[in-house]
Legacy VTK file of the C-alpha trace (Angstrom):
# vtk DataFile Version 3.0
C-alpha trace
ASCII
DATASET POLYDATA
POINTS 311 float
15.342 29.611 -21.071
17.644 29.654 -24.093
16.874 27.910 -27.356
18.945 24.860 -26.423
16.838 24.318 -23.300
13.428 24.657 -24.928
11.445 21.420 -24.950
11.262 19.861 -28.388
7.826 19.804 -29.952
6.880 16.164 -30.496
6.509 15.151 -34.115
3.082 14.020 -35.227
2.394 10.721 -36.959
0.401 11.712 -40.034
-0.632 9.628 -43.029
-1.846 11.360 -46.159
-1.083 13.417 -49.253
-0.755 17.189 -49.395
-1.199 18.865 -52.775
1.075 21.857 -52.374
1.182 24.848 -54.710
4.934 25.453 -54.586
5.936 29.120 -54.688
8.505 30.732 -56.955
12.111 30.669 -55.778
11.818 27.749 -53.390
13.374 24.343 -54.066
11.202 21.253 -53.720
13.220 20.123 -50.723
12.871 23.501 -48.995
9.124 23.416 -49.646
8.969 19.937 -48.125
10.921 21.047 -45.047
8.588 24.003 -44.508
5.443 21.901 -44.914
6.828 19.225 -42.605
7.602 21.892 -39.995
4.133 23.463 -40.315
2.502 20.074 -39.726
5.138 18.986 -37.167
5.103 15.736 -39.126
7.359 12.844 -38.214
7.854 11.506 -41.751
7.366 13.147 -45.147
8.751 13.134 -48.679
8.083 14.743 -52.053
7.304 13.053 -55.345
9.759 14.474 -57.834
11.371 17.889 -57.960
10.334 21.247 -59.342
13.052 23.766 -60.136
13.148 26.865 -57.866
11.978 28.975 -60.839
8.967 26.678 -61.350
5.707 26.935 -59.440
2.687 24.722 -59.086
1.696 21.252 -58.038
4.109 19.440 -55.725
2.452 16.437 -54.045
3.929 15.772 -50.613
3.527 12.403 -48.939
3.234 11.970 -45.180
3.734 8.768 -43.223
2.449 5.667 -44.980
1.837 7.610 -48.195
5.621 7.774 -48.735
5.492 4.069 -49.632
3.524 4.908 -52.765
5.348 8.058 -53.908
7.199 6.118 -56.629
3.926 5.770 -58.502
3.748 9.550 -58.878
7.345 9.687 -60.071
6.262 7.400 -62.914
3.125 9.437 -63.729
2.645 11.831 -66.643
2.969 15.545 -65.844
1.192 18.628 -67.190
2.880 22.028 -67.369
2.101 25.521 -68.590
5.310 27.135 -69.829
6.531 30.364 -71.384
9.658 30.524 -73.525
11.430 33.620 -74.812
12.669 33.344 -78.370
15.924 34.846 -79.606
18.048 34.246 -76.505
19.797 31.095 -75.313
21.123 31.009 -71.755
23.747 28.979 -69.915
21.073 27.114 -67.928
18.247 26.976 -70.465
16.100 29.214 -68.268
15.971 32.753 -66.884
18.364 31.882 -64.062
21.324 31.664 -66.446
23.341 34.229 -68.334
22.685 34.918 -72.043
24.959 32.747 -74.147
23.661 33.552 -77.631
21.346 36.179 -79.112
19.705 35.803 -82.516
16.968 37.700 -84.370
13.417 36.341 -84.156
12.047 36.028 -87.678
9.486 33.232 -87.271
5.721 33.764 -87.400
2.707 32.103 -85.779
2.283 29.342 -88.410
5.951 28.399 -88.001
5.542 28.214 -84.226
2.446 26.034 -84.518
4.274 23.738 -86.963
7.257 23.484 -84.611
5.031 22.524 -81.689
3.322 19.831 -83.745
6.706 18.393 -84.678
7.490 17.500 -81.073
4.405 15.365 -80.472
4.946 11.698 -79.695
8.191 9.969 -78.776
11.224 12.254 -78.904
14.831 12.054 -77.725
16.116 14.647 -75.264
19.661 15.243 -74.086
19.394 16.076 -70.354
20.646 19.580 -69.509
23.899 20.080 -67.642
22.018 21.984 -64.966
20.091 18.972 -63.720
20.186 16.602 -60.745
21.073 13.577 -62.875
24.240 11.976 -61.566
27.468 11.118 -63.340
30.033 9.123 -61.340
28.030 9.813 -58.210
27.973 13.599 -58.694
25.001 15.691 -59.942
25.465 17.198 -63.381
24.859 20.696 -62.033
28.055 20.429 -59.958
30.061 19.837 -63.139
28.228 22.728 -64.809
28.983 25.128 -61.942
32.644 24.166 -62.260
32.553 25.062 -65.950
32.725 21.448 -67.105
30.566 19.851 -69.770
30.231 16.066 -69.684
28.766 13.843 -72.351
25.125 12.877 -71.807
23.192 10.207 -73.633
19.882 11.116 -75.193
16.790 9.687 -73.492
13.426 8.907 -75.039
10.450 10.734 -73.566
6.883 11.109 -74.797
5.030 14.336 -75.486
1.339 13.423 -75.291
0.003 16.927 -75.995
1.612 20.266 -76.857
-0.790 23.180 -77.291
-0.146 26.845 -77.970
-1.666 29.074 -75.261
-0.530 32.504 -76.421
2.007 34.178 -78.677
3.309 37.684 -78.103
6.744 37.597 -79.673
9.348 37.077 -78.458
7.367 35.204 -75.771
5.415 32.029 -76.540
3.305 30.160 -73.973
2.262 26.532 -74.317
0.775 23.641 -72.376
2.553 20.283 -72.437
1.484 16.865 -71.187
4.556 14.663 -71.020
6.010 11.450 -69.649
8.311 11.196 -66.662
11.845 12.457 -67.210
10.868 15.217 -69.639
12.778 18.476 -69.251
10.605 21.407 -70.310
13.713 23.622 -70.352
15.219 21.333 -72.959
11.942 21.262 -74.881
11.956 25.068 -75.038
15.586 25.110 -76.197
14.904 22.483 -78.868
11.847 24.393 -80.090
14.003 27.511 -80.354
16.521 25.656 -82.498
13.816 24.392 -84.841
12.582 27.983 -85.176
16.126 29.121 -85.963
16.420 31.731 -83.219
17.102 29.874 -79.994
15.020 30.137 -76.822
15.039 29.802 -73.060
12.373 29.154 -70.464
11.094 32.175 -68.520
8.085 30.651 -66.768
6.953 27.168 -65.732
3.935 26.045 -63.722
2.995 22.404 -63.109
-0.751 21.919 -63.156
-1.114 18.138 -62.861
0.745 15.003 -61.771
-1.118 11.955 -63.013
-4.736 12.401 -61.906
-3.820 14.948 -59.191
-4.446 18.566 -60.186
-3.519 22.041 -59.025
-7.215 22.796 -58.554
-7.112 21.111 -55.124
-3.720 22.483 -54.021
-2.905 24.849 -51.149
-0.051 27.302 -50.539
2.395 27.324 -47.629
1.132 30.748 -46.587
-2.439 29.480 -46.426
-1.391 26.482 -44.326
0.490 28.725 -41.908
-2.558 30.942 -41.386
-5.062 28.290 -40.249
-5.586 26.004 -37.274
-4.134 22.515 -36.957
-7.528 20.954 -37.653
-7.970 23.068 -40.782
-4.472 22.109 -41.966
-5.202 18.439 -41.415
-8.340 18.806 -43.532
-6.094 19.624 -46.509
-4.487 16.182 -46.287
-5.948 13.731 -48.766
-6.061 10.016 -47.872
-3.174 7.741 -48.801
-5.191 6.095 -51.556
-5.422 9.423 -53.407
-2.156 8.237 -54.966
-3.711 4.956 -56.057
-6.969 6.034 -57.671
-6.014 4.590 -61.067
-5.672 1.081 -59.589
-8.816 -1.079 -59.442
-10.103 -1.596 -55.892
-10.468 -5.053 -54.298
-12.203 -5.752 -50.962
-11.264 -8.729 -48.821
-13.195 -10.503 -46.114
-11.710 -10.581 -42.628
-9.806 -13.851 -43.046
-8.334 -12.920 -46.442
-7.424 -9.453 -45.114
-5.607 -11.011 -42.152
-3.587 -13.264 -44.442
-2.851 -10.385 -46.817
-1.466 -8.250 -43.972
0.809 -11.145 -43.044
2.265 -10.995 -46.551
0.563 -14.153 -47.802
-0.425 -14.580 -51.419
-4.077 -15.145 -52.143
-5.416 -17.270 -54.963
-7.432 -15.293 -57.487
-10.182 -17.880 -56.998
-10.392 -16.805 -53.327
-10.804 -13.123 -54.139
-13.817 -11.479 -55.728
-12.161 -9.534 -58.531
-14.284 -7.109 -60.534
-13.863 -7.025 -64.300
-11.480 -4.065 -64.182
-9.234 -5.889 -61.694
-9.034 -9.227 -63.527
-6.765 -7.844 -66.233
-4.961 -5.266 -64.082
-1.341 -5.775 -63.078
-1.769 -3.933 -59.795
-4.743 -3.370 -57.491
-5.408 -1.523 -54.229
-6.617 -3.732 -51.407
-9.200 -2.843 -48.744
-10.738 -4.742 -45.857
-14.485 -5.258 -45.479
-14.843 -1.886 -43.720
-13.147 -0.038 -46.578
-9.791 0.548 -44.877
-6.779 0.601 -47.216
-4.470 -2.369 -46.586
-1.962 -1.863 -49.389
-1.185 -2.616 -53.016
-0.924 -6.027 -54.667
0.171 -7.445 -57.988
-2.153 -9.745 -59.892
-0.776 -12.499 -62.098
-0.220 -16.222 -62.451
-3.464 -16.892 -60.634
-2.497 -15.084 -57.433
-2.910 -11.727 -55.714
0.533 -11.009 -54.224
1.086 -8.268 -51.597
3.486 -5.604 -52.850
3.295 -2.800 -50.261
1.360 -2.888 -47.000
-0.081 -0.009 -44.981
1.237 -0.596 -41.479
-1.327 1.587 -39.771
-4.186 -0.446 -41.212
-3.993 -3.014 -38.427
-6.532 -5.789 -37.980
LINES 1 312
311 0 1 2 3 4 5 6 7 8 9 10 11 12 13 14 15 16 17 18 19 20 21 22 23 24 25 26 27 28 29 30 31 32 33 34 35 36 37 38 39 40 41 42 43 44 45 46 47 48 49 50 51 52 53 54 55 56 57 58 59 60 61 62 63 64 65 66 67 68 69 70 71 72 73 74 75 76 77 78 79 80 81 82 83 84 85 86 87 88 89 90 91 92 93 94 95 96 97 98 99 100 101 102 103 104 105 106 107 108 109 110 111 112 113 114 115 116 117 118 119 120 121 122 123 124 125 126 127 128 129 130 131 132 133 134 135 136 137 138 139 140 141 142 143 144 145 146 147 148 149 150 151 152 153 154 155 156 157 158 159 160 161 162 163 164 165 166 167 168 169 170 171 172 173 174 175 176 177 178 179 180 181 182 183 184 185 186 187 188 189 190 191 192 193 194 195 196 197 198 199 200 201 202 203 204 205 206 207 208 209 210 211 212 213 214 215 216 217 218 219 220 221 222 223 224 225 226 227 228 229 230 231 232 233 234 235 236 237 238 239 240 241 242 243 244 245 246 247 248 249 250 251 252 253 254 255 256 257 258 259 260 261 262 263 264 265 266 267 268 269 270 271 272 273 274 275 276 277 278 279 280 281 282 283 284 285 286 287 288 289 290 291 292 293 294 295 296 297 298 299 300 301 302 303 304 305 306 307 308 309 310
């Protein structure tokens, strides 16, 4: 039997979140495709990209969890990065060619001062080698064609920026930042402040929101275990929603909620943390996730429903 005649393996309906430790050299989309194939999953998506030269936490959403992946796109990220001073490259990282070489004359106090200067709200100009689109085309396509297009600066927030080690010309740091922050650009901007230029030589994401690398698994590890053991690595859908206050509904309210009906706040027993929240996660009396709702104007309004919840 040739390959075209082999029966197709049926795709599995899976709902959950996989915390993947993405390897070096693999794009986020390739990592997703491999994980989806390993699980034989019917539906899956990732929650924001990591460059091929970056490793670390890449949350993958399966089935109903894909409905809530946007919340992770909005979440703060934590990275451990290493930059090499004295060399700028065409891409801002080790994948590019050297474009400028300057002597490294700064010392440790200057580096610490430079790091402190980037705390808080800053403006970054997105790099040309990025997936941002201009006239429907990713910037990296312009860059590969040797074109430079004008990019507007964007405000991002650096919540924490700590020196991990310094062995010149290499400097390692940990950064906690808002969505849309380019660590490559941060390294380049730090190099300019230090007067010698810099590029990124290592990047590892250790956290996305409240999800951490501590509970992540590699593709190799997933490939080496049984289906049941792989499934045990999947976290429940509400792992993405742990920062939202939880609300439980009785059977009648749950039925109405699943039909997309708004509920009056007076009909729902809201705990103190939910009263002033803009969004809450909704469960039925048995503790099964029903979806996410917005709270305001005296009502609890369904926003996204979990289809598999059923009633």
